[in-house]
LODO-740991 format. One record per atom (N, C-alpha, C): residue in one letter; x, y, z. Coordinates in steps of 0.1 Angstrom, whole numbers, plus 5000, padded with zeros to 4 digits. Example, Ala and Ser with C-alpha at 12.3 -4.5 7.8 and 13.67 -1.06 7.14 Angstrom:
2
A513249435078/A512349555078/A513249675078/S512849785071/S513749895071/S512950005079/
***
This chain:
674
X566467452387/X566067382399/X564567402402/X564167532400/X562767562403/X561867492393/X562267472380/X561467412370/X561367262374/X562467192379/X562367052382/X561367042394/X561367132403/X560467122415/X559067142410/X558867232401/X557467262396/X556967132389/X557767072381/X557366952374/X557066832383/X557966822394/X557766712403/X556466732411/X556266862415/X555066892423/X553766872415/X553866912402/X552666902393/X552366752391/X553366672389/X553166522387/X552466462400/X552966502412/X552366452424/X550966502426/X550766622421/X549366682422/X548366602414/X548766562402/X547966492393/X547666352398/X548766292404/X548566152410/X547666152422/X547766252430/X547066262443/X545666312441/X545366372430/X544066442428/X543466392414/X543366262414/X542866192401/X541466252397/X540566262407/X539266312405/X539266452398/X540066542404/X540066672398/X540666682384/X541766602383/X542466612370/X541666542359/X540966442362/X540066382353/X538966472349/X538366552358/X537366652355/X537866762346/X539166802348/X539766902340/X539866852325/X540266722323/X540366672310/X538966662304/X537966622312/X536566622306/X536166762302/X536566862310/X536167002306/X536867042293/X538067002291/X538767032279/X538066972267/X537666842269/X536966772258/X535566842255/X534866882265/X533666952263/X533867092256/X534867162260/X535067292254/X535367272239/X536267182236/X536567162222/X535367112213/X534567022218/X533466972211/X532467082208/X532367172218/X531467292215/X531967382205/X533267422206/X533867522197/X534067472183/X534167332182/X534467282169/X533267232161/X532067272166/X530867232160/X530767272145/X531367382142/X531167432128/X531967342118/X532967272123/X533767192114/X533167052111/X532067012118/X531466882116/X530866882102/X530866752096/X530366742083/X528866792081/X528066752092/X526666792091/X526566942091/X527467022098/X527367162098/X527767222085/X528767162079/X529267212066/X528167192056/X527467082057/X526367052048/X525167152051/X524867172063/X523767262066/X524067412061/X525267452061/X525667582057/X525267602042/X525167502034/X524867512020/X523367532018/X522567492028/X521067492026/X520367582037/X520967602048/X520367682059/X521467772065/X522067852056/X523167932061/X522868032071/X521668092070/X521168192080/X521068132094/X520368012094/X520167942107/X521467902113/X522467852105/X523767812110/X524467942115/X524368052108/X525068172113/X524468212126/X523168202128/X522668242141/X523068152152/X523168022149/X523667922159/X525067952163/X525967992153/X527368022156/X527468142165/X526568242164/X526668352172/X526268322187/X525568202189/X525168162202/X526268092209/X527168022201/X528267942207/X529168022217/X529668142213/X530468212222/X529868242236/X528568272236/X527868292249/X527868162257/X527568052251/X527567922258/X528967892264/X529967932255/X531367902259/X531667992272/X531268112272/X531668202283/X530868162296/X529668122294/X528868072306/X529567942311/X530067852302/X530767732306/X532067772314/X532767862309/X533967912316/X533667962330/X532568022331/X532068082344/X531867972355/X531167862350/X530967752359/X532167672362/X533067652352/X534267582354/X535167652363/X535167782363/X535967862372/X535667822387/X534467812390/X534067772404/X534567632407/X534367542397/X534867412399/X536367402402/X537167482394/X538567482395/X538967552408/X538367662412/X538667732424/X538467642436/X537267572437/X536967482448/X537967372449/X538367312437/X539267192437/X540667232441/X541167352436/X542467392440/X542567432454/X541467482460/X541467512474/X541667392482/X540867282478/X541067152485/X542467102484/X543067122472/X544467072470/X545467152478/X545367282478/X546267372485/X546167362501/X544967342505/X544767322520/X545567202525/X545567092516/X546266972520/X547766992520/X548267092513/X549667122513/X550167232521/X549267272531/X549567392539/X550867382546/X551067272553/X552367252560/X553567252551/X553367202539/X554467202529/X554867342526/X553867432523/X554167572520/X554867642532/X554367612544/X554967672556/X556367632558/X556767512555/X558067462556/X558967532546/X558467552533/X559267622523/X559667752528/X558667822534/X558967962538/X559867962551/X559667862559/X560567852571/X562067832567/X562167752556/X563567722551/X564167832542/X563467952541/X563968062534/X563468092520/X562468022515/X561868042502/X561168182503/X561468262493/X560768392492/X559368372488/X558468472493/X557068462489/X556868472474/X557668552467/X557568572453/X557868432446/X558968362451/X559268232445/X558168132448/X557668132459/X556568042462/X555368072453/X555068192451/X553968232442/X554268182428/X555468202423/X555868162410/X555768012409/X556167942419/X556167792419/X554667742417/X553767802425/X552367762424/X551767792411/X552067912405/X551567952392/X552167862381/X553467822383/X554067732373/X553467592373/X553167542385/X552467412386/X551167412379/X550367522381/X549067532375/X549167542360/X550167622355/X550367632340/X550767492335/X551667422342/X552167292337/X550967192336/X550167192347/X548967102347/X547967142336/X547867272333/X546967312322/X547467252309/X548767262306/X549367212294/X549067062292/X549366992303/X549166842303/X547666812300/X546766882307/X545366862305/X544966882291/X545466992285/X545067022271/X545666912261/X546966872264/X547666772255/X546866642255/X546366602267/X545666482268/X544166492263/X543566612266/X542166622263/X541866652248/X542766722241/X542466762227/X542366632218/X543366542219/X543266422211/X541966342214/X541566332227/X540366262230/X539166332224/X539166462225/X538066542220/X537966532205/X539166522198/X539166502183/X538566372180/X538866262187/X538266132185/X536766142186/X536366212197/X534866222200/X534166292188/X534766412184/X534066482174/X534066412160/X535166332158/X535166252145/X534066152146/X533866082158/X532765992159/X531466052157/X531266172163/X529966242162/X529766272147/X530766322140/X530666362126/X530366242117/X530966132120/X530666012112/X529265962114/X528865962126/X527465912129/X526466002123/X526566132125/X525566222119/X525566222104/X526766202098/X526866202083/X526166072078/X526365962085/X525765842082/X524265842083/X523765912094/X522365922096/X521666002086/X522266112081/X521566192071/X521866152057/X522666052055/X522966002041/X524066072034/X525066132041/X526266182034/X527166072031/X527766072020/X528665962016/X529965962024/X530665852025/X531865852032/X532965932025/X532765942011/X533766022004/X533766172007/X532566212012/X532466362015/X532966392029/X533366292036/X533766312050/X535166382050/X535266482059/X536566552061/X536866552076/X538166542079/X538566542093/X538166682099/X537466672111/X536866792117/X537766862127/X539066852124/X540066932133/X539867082131/X539767152142/X539567292141/X540667362150/X541667432143/X542667492150/X542167612159/X541267692154/X540667802163/X540067742175/X539367622174/X538767562186/X539867522196/X540967462191/X542067422200/X542667542207/X542867652200/X543467772205/X542467832216/X541167842213/X540267902223/X540067812235/X540167682232/X540067582244/X541267602253/X542467612247/X543667622255/X543667752263/X543367862256/X543367992262/X542368002273/X541067972270/X540067972280/X540367892292/X540767762290/X540967672300/X542167712309/X543267752303/X544467802311/X544067932319/X543268022313/X542968142319/X542168112332/X541168022331/X540367992343/X541267932354/X542167842351/X542967782361/X543967882367/X544567972358/X545568062364/X544868172372/X543668212368/X542968312376/X542568252390/X542068132390/X541768062402/X542968052411/X544068012406/X545267992414/X545868132418/X545568232410/X546068362414/X545468412427/X544168392429/X543468432441/X543968342453/X544068212450/X544468122461/X545868132466/X546768142456/X548168152459/X548568292466/X547868392462/X548068522468/X547668512483/X546668442486/X546268432500/X547268352508/X547768242502/X548768162508/X550068242511/X550568312501/X551868382502/X551768492512/X550568542515/X550468652525/X550368592539/X550168462540/X550068402554/X551468382560/X551468382573/X552768362581/X553068212581/X554368172580/X554768032580/X554167952592/X554168012604/X553667942616/X552167902614/X551467992608/X550067972606/X549767862596/X550667852586/X550467752576/X550867612582/X551867612590/X552367482595/X551367432605/X550767512613/X549767472623/X548367472618/X548167482605/X546867492599/X545967382602/X544867412608/X543867312611/X542567352605/X542167272595/X540967302588/X539667252594/X539867162604/X538667092609/X537867192617/X536567212613/X535667292620/X534367222622/X534167162634/X533067082637/X531767172638/X530767132630/X529467212632/X528567132641/X527967202650/X527067142660/X525867092652/X525466962656/X524366902650/X523066962656/X522066992647/X520867052652/X519966952660/X519067002667/X518166912675/X517366822666/X516866712671/X516066622664/X514766682659/X514166762668/X512866832665/X513066932654/X514067002655/X514367102644/X514667042631/X515466932632/X515866862619/X514666802613/X513766742621/X512566672616/X511666782609/X511566902615/X510767002609/X511267042595/X512667052594/X513267082581/X512966972571/X513066852576/X512866732567/X511466722562/X510466742571/X509066732567/X508666852558/X509166972561/X508967082552/X509567072538/X510767012538/X511366992525/X510566892516/X510166782523/X509366682515/X508066742511/X507366822519/X506166882515/X506266972503/X507367062504/X507567152493/X507867082480/X508666972480/X509066892468/X507766822462/X506966762471/X505766702466/X504866802460/X504666922466/X503867032460/X504467072447/X505767082446/X506467122434/X506167022423/X506366892426/X506066792415/X504666792410/X503666792420/X502266792416/X501966922408/X502367032413/X502067162407/X502667172392/X503867122391/X504467122378/X503767042368/X503366922372/X502666822362/X501266882359/X500566932369/X499166972367/X499067112360/X499967202364/X499767342359/X500767392349/X501867322347/X502867372338/X502567322323/X501467362318/X501067332305/X501767412294/X502167532299/X502967622290/X504067682300/X505067752294/X506067812302/X505667942307/X504567942314/X504068072320/X505068112331/X505468232331/X506468282340/X506168262355/X504868282359/X504468272373/X504468122377/X503968032369/X504067892372/X505467842372/X506267892363/X507667842362/X508467892375/X508268012379/X508968062391/X508467992403/X507167962404/X506667882416/X507367752416/X507467682405/X508067552405/X509567562409/X510267662404/X511667682407/X511867712422/X511067802427/X511267842441/X510967732450/X509767662448/X509367552458/X510367432456/X510767402444/X511667292442/X513067322449/X513567442447/X514867472452/X514767482468/X513767542473/X513567552488/X513367412494/X512567332487/X512367192492/X513667112492/X514467132482/X515767052482/X516667102493/X516767232495/X517667282506/X517167242520/X515867242522/X515267202535/X515467052537/X515266982527/X515366832528/X516766792531/X517766852525/X519166832528/X519566872542/X518966982546/X519267032560/X518666942570/X517566882568/X516966792578/X517266652576/X518066612566/X518366472564/X519266412576/X519966502582/X520866452593/X519966392605/X518766452607/X517966402618/X517466262615/X517166232602/X516766102598/X517866002600/X519066042597/X520265952599/X520465922614/X520266032622/X520366022637/X519365922642/X518165932637/X517065832641/X517465692638/X518065672626/X518465532623/X519565482632/X520465572635/X521565542644/X521065502658/X520165582663/X519565552677/X518865422677/X518165382667/X517465252666/X518365132665/X519565162659/X520465052656/X521565042667/X521565132676/X522665142686/X522965012693/X521864952698/X521964832706/X522564712698/X522264702686/X522664582678/X523864622669/X524364742670/X525464782661/X526764712665/X527564682655/X528864622658/X529964692649/X531164672653/X532264722645/X532264882644/X532464932633/X532465082631/X531165132626/X530065062628/X528765102623/X528365242628/X528465262641/X528065392646/X528965502641/X530265482640/X531165572635/X530865612621/X530565512613/X530365532598/X529165622597/X528065592604/X526865672602/X526965812608/X527765822619/X527965952625/X528766042615/X529665982608/X530466062598/X529566102587/X528666022582/X527666062572/X526766172577/X526266152589/X525366252595/X526066392595/X527266392600/X528066512601/X528366572587/X528666482577/X528966532564/X527666592558/X526566532559/X525366582553/X524866712560/X525066722574/X524566832581/X525466952580/X526766932580/X527667042580/X527767122567/X527567052556/X527667112543/X526467082534/X525267102541/X524067072534/X523767172522/X524267292523/X524067382512/X524767342499/X526067302501/X526867252490/X526267132483/X525767042492/X525166922487/X523766952480/X523067042485/X521767082478/X522067142465/X523067232464/X523467282451/X523867172441/X524667082446/X525066972437/X523966882433/X522966862442/X521766792438/X520966862427/X520866992428/X520167072418/X520867072405/X522267072405/X523067062393/X522866932386/X522766822394/X522566692388/X521166692381/X520166752388/X518866762382/X518866832369/X519466942368/X519567022356/X520366942345/X521466872350/X522266792340/X521366682334/X520666602342/X519866492337/X518766542328/X518166652332/X517066712324/X517566752310/X518766822310/X519366862297/X519766742289/X520366642295/X520766522287/X519566452281/X518466442289/X517266372285/X516666452273/X516566582275/X515866662265/X516766662252/X518066682254/X518966682242/X518966552234/X519166442241/X519166312234/X517866282228/X516766302235/X515466272229/X515066362217/X515466482218/X515266582207/X516066542195/X517366512197/X518166472185/X517766342179/X517466242187/X517066112181/X515666122175/X514766192181/X513366212176/X513366282163/X514066392162/X514066472149/X514666392138/X515766322141/X516466242131/X515666122126/X514866062135/X514165942132/X512865962125/X512166072129/X510766092123/X510766152109/X511966202105/X511966272092/X512266172081/X511166102078/X511366002067/X511066062054/X511566002043/X511366052030/X510066002024/X509266092019/X508166042011/X508466071996/X508966191993/X509366221979/X510666291980/X511466291969/X512766361969/X512666511964/X511666531955/X511466671950/X509966681945/X509466801946/X508066821941/X508166941932/X507766931919/X507667041910/X506267101911/X506267221915/X504967291917/X504467371904/X505367381895/X505067461883/X504067381874/X503067461868/X502067391860/X502567361846/X503667431842/X504267401829/X505167281830/X504667171825/X505467041827/X506267001815/X506367091805/X507167061793/X508567041797/X509067141805/X510567131808/X510867011817/X509866981825/X510066861834/X510066731825/X509166731815/X509166611806/X510466601799/X511066711795/X512366701788/X513466651797/X513366691810/X514366651820/X514266501822/X512966451823/X512766311826/X513166221814/X512966271801/X513366201789/X514866181789/X515566281795/X517066271794/X517666181805/X517066191817/X517766141829/X517166011834/X515965971831/X515465841836/X516265731829/X516765761817/X517565651810/X518865621818/X519365711826/X520565691833/X520365621846/X519165591850/X518865521863/X518965621874/X518865751872/X518965841883/X517565871889/X516565891881/X515165921885/X514365791883/X513665741893/X512865621892/X511465641890/X510865751896/X509465781896/X509165931894/X508165951886/X507566091885/X506066081883/X505366131892/X503866111891/X503166241897/X501966261891/X501166381896/X500366351908/X500166461916/X499266451928/X498166561926/X496866521927/X495766611924/X495166651938/X494966781940/X494466831952/X493466941950/X492366951957/X491467061956/X490667071969/X489867181970/X489167201983/X487767241981/X486967221991/X485567251991/X485167322005/X484367432004/X484167502017/X482767482022/X482067372017/X480667342022/X480567192026/X481467142033/X481467002037/X480866992050/X479966892052/X479366862065/X480266772073/X480866822084/X481766742092/X481266712106/X479966732108/X479366722121/X479466572127/X479366482118/X479466342123/X480866302128/X481866362122/X483266342127/X483366402141/X482866522142/X482866592155/X482166502166/X481066442162/X480366362172/X481166242176/X481766172167/X482566052170/X483766092178/X484466202175/X485666242183/X485266282197/X484066342198/X483666392211/X483266272220/X482566172214/X482066062222/X483065952225/X484065932215/X484865812216/X486365832218/X486765962220/X488165992222/X488366092233/X489566112238/X489866212247/X490766322241/X490766332228/X491466442221/X491066572226/X491966662229/X491666802233/X490666862224/X489566922230/X488466972222/X488967092213/X490067162217/X490567272209/X491167212196/X491567082196/X492167022184/X491067002174/X489866952178/X488866922168/X487667022167/X487867142174/X486767242174/X486667292159/X487667272151/X487667312137/X486367262130/X485967132134/X484867072127/X483567142130/X483467202142/X482267272146/X482067402138/X483167472135/X483067602131/X483167622116/X483567522108/X483767542094/X483467412086/X483167432074/X482967312065/X484067312055/X485167372057/X486267382047/X487167252048/X487367192037/X488267072037/X488867052024/X490066982024/X490766952012/X490466802008/X490566781995/X490366641990/X491566611981/X491966481983/X493166431975/X492766321967/X493266321954/X492966211945/X493666081949/X492965971948/X493565841954/X494765791946/X494865801933/X495965741926/X497265811930/X497265941931/X498566011934/X498965971948/X498065961958/X498465931971/X498965781972/X498265691965/X498765551964/X500165541959/X500465631949/X501865631944/X502865661955/X502465761963/X503365801975/X503565681984/X502465601987/X502565491995/X503365381988/X503265361975/X503965251968/X505465281968/X505865401965/X507265431965/X507965421979/X507165431989/X507665412003/X507365272008/X507065182000/X506865042003/X505765022014/X504665102013/X503565082022/X502365032015/X501464972022/X500164912016/X499365032010/X498865001998/X498065111992/X496565101996/X495865211994/X494465221999/X493565171988/X492565091992/X491465051983/X490165111988/X489565191979/X488365271983/X487265241973/X485965241978/X484865251969/X484465391966/X483565421957/X483165561954/X482465621965/X481965541975/X481165601986/X482065601999/X483365581997/X484265582009/X485265692008/X485865722019/X486965822020/X487965782031/X489165822029/X490165792039/X490565932045/X490865932058/X491166052065/X492666082065/X493066202062/X494466242061/X494666362070/X495666352078/X496066462086/X497566482086/X498066602088/X499466632087/X500166552098/X501466512096/X502166432105/X502566512118/X502266642119/X502466712131/X501366662142/X500366602137/X499366552146/X499266392146/X500366332142/X500266192140/X500266112153/X500566182164/X500466122177/X499066082181/X498066142175/X496666112177/X496066012168/X496965952160/X496465852149/X495565742155/X496065682165/X495265572171/X493965612176/X493865732182/X492665782187/X491665812176/X492165872165/X491365892153/X490765762148/X491665662146/X491265532141/X490165462150/X490365482163/X489365432172/X487965502170/X487965632168/X486765702165/X486165662152/X486965652142/X486465622128/X486065482127/X486365392137/X485765262136/X484265262138/X483765372142/X482265382144/X481665442131/X482365442120/X481865472107/X481165612106/X481965722109/X481365852106/X481265882092/X480365982088/X480166012074/X480366162072/X480966192061/X481066332057/X480166352044/X479666472042/X478866502031/X479466622024/X479566602010/X480066712002/X479466711988/X478866821984/X478266831971/X477166731969/X476366701979/X475266611978/X475666461979/X476966431981/X477466301981/X477966261995/X477566142000/X478066102014/X479266002012/X480166022021/X481365932021/X481565882035/X481665752036/X481865682049/X483465672051/X483865712062/X485365712065/X485765572069/X486865522063/X487465392067/X488265422080/X488565312088/X489165332101/X490665322100/X491265392090/X492665402088/X493065542085/X494065602092/X494465742091/X495765742085/X495965842076/X497265852068/X497865992071/X499165992071/X499866122073/X501166142065/X501366062055/X502566082047/X502466212039/X503466292040/X503466422033/X503266412018/X502366492012/X502066471998/X503066531989/X503966611994/X505066681986/X506266691994/X507366741988/X508666751994/X508766872003/X507966972001/X507967092010/X507267072023/X508067062034/X507467042047/X506667162052/X506867272046/X506067392050/X504567382046/X504367292036/X502967272031/X502367162039/X501467192048/X500767092056/X499267102055/X498666992052/X497166982052/X496766932065/X496067012074/X495766972087/X494866852087/X493666862080/X492766752079/X492166752065/X492266642058/X491866632044/X491266492042/X490766462030/X490066342027/X490566292014/X490866162014/X491266092001/X490066021995/X489766051982/X488665991976/X489165931962/X488365851956/X488765781944/X488865891933/X489665851922/X489865941911/X488565981904/X487665881903/X486365901896/X485566011904/X485466001917/X484766091925/X485466231925/X486766231925/X487466351925/X487266431912/X487266361900/X486966431887/X485566481886/X484666411893/X483266461892/X483066581901/X483666581913/X483466691922/X484266811919/X485466791912/X486366901909/X486866891895/X485966921885/X486366911871/X487367011867/X487367121875/X488267231872/X489767201876/X489967091884/X491267061889/X491966961879/X492067001867/X492666911857/X494166911857/X494667021862/X496167041864/X496566991877/X497566901878/X498066851891/X498566961900/X498366931913/X498867021923/X500367031923/X500966911921/X502466901920/X502766771913/X504066761908/X504566641903/X505766591912/X505566481918/X506566431927/X507666341920/X508866361924/X510066291919/X510666211929/X510966081926/X511665991935/X512865941928/X514065951935/X515265901929/X515365751930/X516265701922/X516465551921/X517265511934/X516765401941/X517365361953/X518765301951/X518965241940/X520365181938/X521365291936/X520965401930/X521865521928/X522165581941/X521065591950/X521265651963/X522165571972/X521965431971/X522865341979/X524365351975/X524565381963/X525865391957/X526565521960/X525765631959/X526365771960/X525965841973/X525065791981/X524665861993/X523365951990/X522565962000/X521266031998/X521466181995/X522266252004/X522366392003/X523066431990/X524166371986/X524766401973/X523866381961/X522966281962/X522066251951/X520966361950/X520466401961/X519466511961/X520066641957/X521266661961/X521966791957/X522166791942/X522466671936/X522566661921/X521166691915/X520166641921/X518766661915/X518466811917/X518866871928/X518567011930/X519267101919/X520567061916/X521267131906/X520667121892/X520067001889/X519466981876/X518167061875/X517367061886/X516067131885/X516267291885/X517367331892/X517567481893/X517767541880/X518367471870/X518667531857/X517467531847/X516367461852/X515167451843/X514267571844/X514367641855/X513467761857/X512167721863/X511967591866/X510667541872/X510667581887/X509467591892/X509267621907/X509167481913/X510067461923/X510167321929/X510667341944/X510467231951/X511067211964/X511667071965/X512767061973/X513366931975/X513366891989/X513666771991/X513766712005/X514766782013/X515766852007/X516866922014/X516367032023/X515367102018/X514867222026/X514267182039/X513467072039/X512867022051/X513866962060/X514666882055/X515666812064/X516666912069/X516967022062/X517867122066/X517267192079/X515967222079/X515367282091/X515367182102/X515067052098/X515066952108/X516366932115/X517466922107/X518766892113/X519267012121/X518867132117/X519267252125/X518667252138/X517367222139/X516667212152/X517267102161/X517566992154/X518166872161/X519466912167/X520366982160/X521667012165/X521567132175/X520867232171/X520767352180/X520267312194/X519167232194/X518567202207/X519267082213/X519566982205/X520166852211/X521566872215/X522366922206/X523866932208/X524167022220/X523567142220/X523867242230/X523367192244/X522167132244/X521667092258/X522366972263/X522866882254/X523666772259/X524966822264/X525566922257/X526766982262/X526667042276/X525567122278/X525367192291/X525067082301/X524366982298/X524066872307/X525366802312/X526266772303/X527566712306/X528366802315/X528366932312/X529167022320/X528667032335/X527367032336/X526767032350/X527066902357/X526966792349/X527266662355/X528666652361/X529666702353/X531066702357/X531266792370/X530666912369/X530767002381/X530166942393/X528966892392/X528266852404/X528966732410/X529366632402/X530066512408/X531466552413/X532166642407/X533366682413/X533166752426/X532166832428/X531866902440/X531566792451/X530766702448/X530366592457/X531566512462/X532366472452/X533566392455/X534566472464/X534866592460/X535866672467/X535266702481/X533966732482/X533366752495/X533666642505/X533466522501/X533666402509/X535166392513/X536066402503/X537466392505/X538066502515/X537466622513/X537866732522/X537466702537/X536266642538/X535766612552/X536666502558/X536966402549/X537766292554/X539166332559/X539766422551/X541066472554/X540966562567/X539966642569/X539766722581/X539566632593/X539066512591/X538766422602/X539866312604/X541066342599/X542166242600/X542466212614/X542366302623/X542666272637/X541766172643/X540566162638/X539566062643/X540065922638/X540465912626/X540965782621/X542265742628/X543165842632/X544365812639/X543965762653/X542865822659/X542465772672/X541965632671/X541165592661/X540665462659/X541865362658/X542865402650/X544065312649/X544765292662/X544765402670/X545365392684/X544665292693/X543265292691/X542465212699/X542365072694/X543065032683/X543164892679/X542464862666/X541864962660/X541164932647/X542264902636/X541964812627/X542964782617/X542564862604/X543564862595/X543364942583/X542264892575/X542064762574/X540964712566/X539564762571/X539364772584/X538064822590/X537864962586/X538965042586/X538865182582/X538465192567/X539065112559/X538765112545/X537265072542/X536764972549/X535464932548/X534465042552/X534765102563/X533965212568/X533965332558/X535165362552/X535165462542/X534365432530/X534465302525/X533665262513/X532165282516/X531765242528/X530265252532/X529865392532/X530765482538/X530465622538/X530265682524/X531165642515/X531065692502/X529765642495/X529465512497/X528265462491/X526965532496/X526965552509/X525765612515/X525665762511/X526865822511/X526965972508/X526365992493/X526865922484/X526465932470/X524965892469/X524565782475/X523265732474/X522165832479/X522465892490/X521465982496/X521266102487/X522366162482/X522366282473/X521666242460/X522066132454/X521566092441/X520166052441/X519665992453/X518365952454/X517366072453/X517766182460/X516966302460/X516966362445/X518166362439/X518166412425/X517466322416/X517466192418/X516866092409/X515366112409/X514766122421/X513266142422/X512866272415/X513666382417/X513366512411/X513466502396/X514466422391/X514666412377/X513566332370/X512966232377/X511866162371/X510666252369/X510366332379/X509266422378/X509566532368/X510766582367/X511166682358/X510866632343/X511266502341/X511066452327/X509566432324/X508866382334/X507366372332/X506766502329/X507166602337/X506666742334/X506966792320/X508166762316/X508566812303/X507766752292/X507566622292/X506966552281/X505466522282/X504866542294/X503466532296/X502766662297/X503466762302/X502866892304/X503066992293/X504267062293/X504467182285/X505167152272/X505867032270/X506667012259/X505966902250/X505566942238/X504866852228/X505866762222/X505466632221/X506366532215/X506466562200/X507666542194/X507666552179/X506766462173/X506266502161/X505366422154/X505966282151/X505066182152/X505466042149/X506365982159/X506566042171/X507365982181/X506465952193/X506365822197/X505565772207/X506165802221/X505265812231/X505765842245/X506665722250/X506365602245/X507165492250/X508565502244/X508765552232/X510065572227/X510865682235/X510165782239/X510765892247/X511165832260/X510365742266/X510665682279/X511965592277/X512065522266/X513365442264/X514565542263/X514365652256/X515465742255/X515865802268/X514765832276/X515065892290/X515765782298/X515365652297/X515965552304/X517465542300/X517765562287/X519165552283/X519965672289/X519265792290/X519965902296/X520265872311/X519265812318/X519465782332/X520565672334/X520665582325/X521665472326/X523065542324/X523165632314/X524365702312/X524765782324/X523865852330/X524165922342/X524565832353/X523865722355/X524265622365/X525665572363/X525965542351/X527365492348/X528365602351/X528065732348/X528965832352/X529165852367/X528065832374/X528065842389/X528965722394/X528765612388/X529565492393/X531065512391/X531365572380/X532765602377/X533365702388/X532565812390/X533065902400/X533065842414/X532165762418/X532165692431/X533365612432/X533765532422/X534965442423/X536265532424/X536265642417/X537465732418/X537565782432/X536465832438/X536465882451/X536965772461/X536465652459/X536865542468/X538365512467/X538865522455/X540265492452/X541165602460/X540765732458/X541565832465/X541365822480/X540165792485/X539965782499/X540765672505/X540865552498/X541665442503/X543165482504/X543565552494/X544965592493/X545265692505/X544365782508/X544565872519/X544665792532/X543765702534/X543665622547/X544865532548/X545365472537/X546565392538/X547765472542/X547865592536/X548965682540/X548865722554/X547665752559/X547465792573/X547865672582/X547465552578/X547765432586/X549265412588/X549965432577/X551465412577/X552065522586/X551565642585/X552165752593/X551865732608/X550665672611/X550265642625/X551165532631/X551465432623/X552265322628/X553665372630/X554165462621/X555565512623/X555665592636/X554565672638/X554465752650/X554465672663/
***
């Protein structure tokens, strides 16, 4: 009998608390996607080439999981309190009819356990679909073949998700149900949650409002202008002023709504005044909860924006120039390898790259042009003032790099040179080309070279750790004259056949090349090492921050939605009074919809403005853009993150409307019966 009652009550709880139950399922999905990260194809691939980095990342996952459980605990506690407060009379009647306190406690814990099982049963399959989609997309992005894909189901992740999720719910309910079972039946039956908070004076509210706006404006300006690095003092100033400004603004927002009501009072019709008074009271009475929710949304959007832009940027900028570079000067073994395998259509290109350096190059003219015609940070080009050290690259080898990547080759005269810089500074390419349009000249070994107005940054070898900050490409003839001792190539670059890669996948093909080179005893580097580091940073920073952002977004929106629904339930006597005075159910529903729209809009507007300035601060001030990624591209990614957040907010808003309408319709029916 008790089991049937538990099951019936749990079903009713899920039906009447759609917002909360949906958030629980979303939390289950988030937990599983975090804990199952090691089973993804990309992580299995990374373990073969960056095992130490992956091991460090895996040690971080439990800490993130525990922190997530901590935040979800408060979400669950707050939501269950809302749910149990609404059933106070029910529990009082149970006890009046003779139900023992121990049985009531068992019933509540049983309902919670039952709901936990249902949430996990629904959430795990959805999480598995999501992780499979993530695995397939990342595998496709990095060039893993479909044949190497494995289902990313992780039994330990399922077990930890179920245990952690159930524990959070049961502990929350333990505190709440213990409080209920200690209460007297009469107190539960006559339970009145409504506690009207006195509205503050207009003068005081206006002071809070203006102070909050001032602190937020100061925070935005200070962050953009001063937050060039993550200096602790600057960071704490931004956090303190931003947080204080948000709390003061939320506290004073009620006075602004009151001003609007007073100006509209004469022309208002219907339930206009009632609607805005409800919003005013909602904002004023629980301004601290709303300020915290606003800050959580700010953190969520910032994390989502950073995570998505980091993941997309790292995955997109890491283009292939070569597949492997043999650094060994003994090329006999390499020649034997090529004689064997080029016949199979596996290796399409193998060419030498010549590189040498000179420490007496006159670079003053470049400094002059950069100083006069660009706004590049002086620290970036102060190198030219202090040293005459520069590298020179032979034209034929670099042209071969361009050719194999289907890019236009360079044409130079013997008195011309092309400027080369590492792709870590490629964001300044247009500025360099603008300066070099004024034809600066470098001098080396008594020879003058005029720079062409085109800048190149394709990596000259497969090892991304080898970066030439600023170098010059000159003709082979001039290179041999200036550096006769550089008869041995710096490296021999290998490029795999594109048809073979299309058939077998990029990563399996390079792994095969790596296996072939490893047995020759040659010193070499492959594309794998660089992309391994790249993918690790992409996953570690992107995946984790996206996860944290989603968790905060779920928690913040659930808080906002439940806050409104709790206030509406506490004000049910007001709605009954309106029905008694002749208001129809449709008018109440329209008033409720307007309240929800205004409630979410006010909170999200404050969060949205803060989010815009937070993103600007991140990418304009202290966070350098990845090489090769334009700011316009980052803006598009940020816009996508904002659109995703807006879509999530719209979903939550409609769920709250649906629950609110159901509550009012039930109230209307009970009022008519009375």
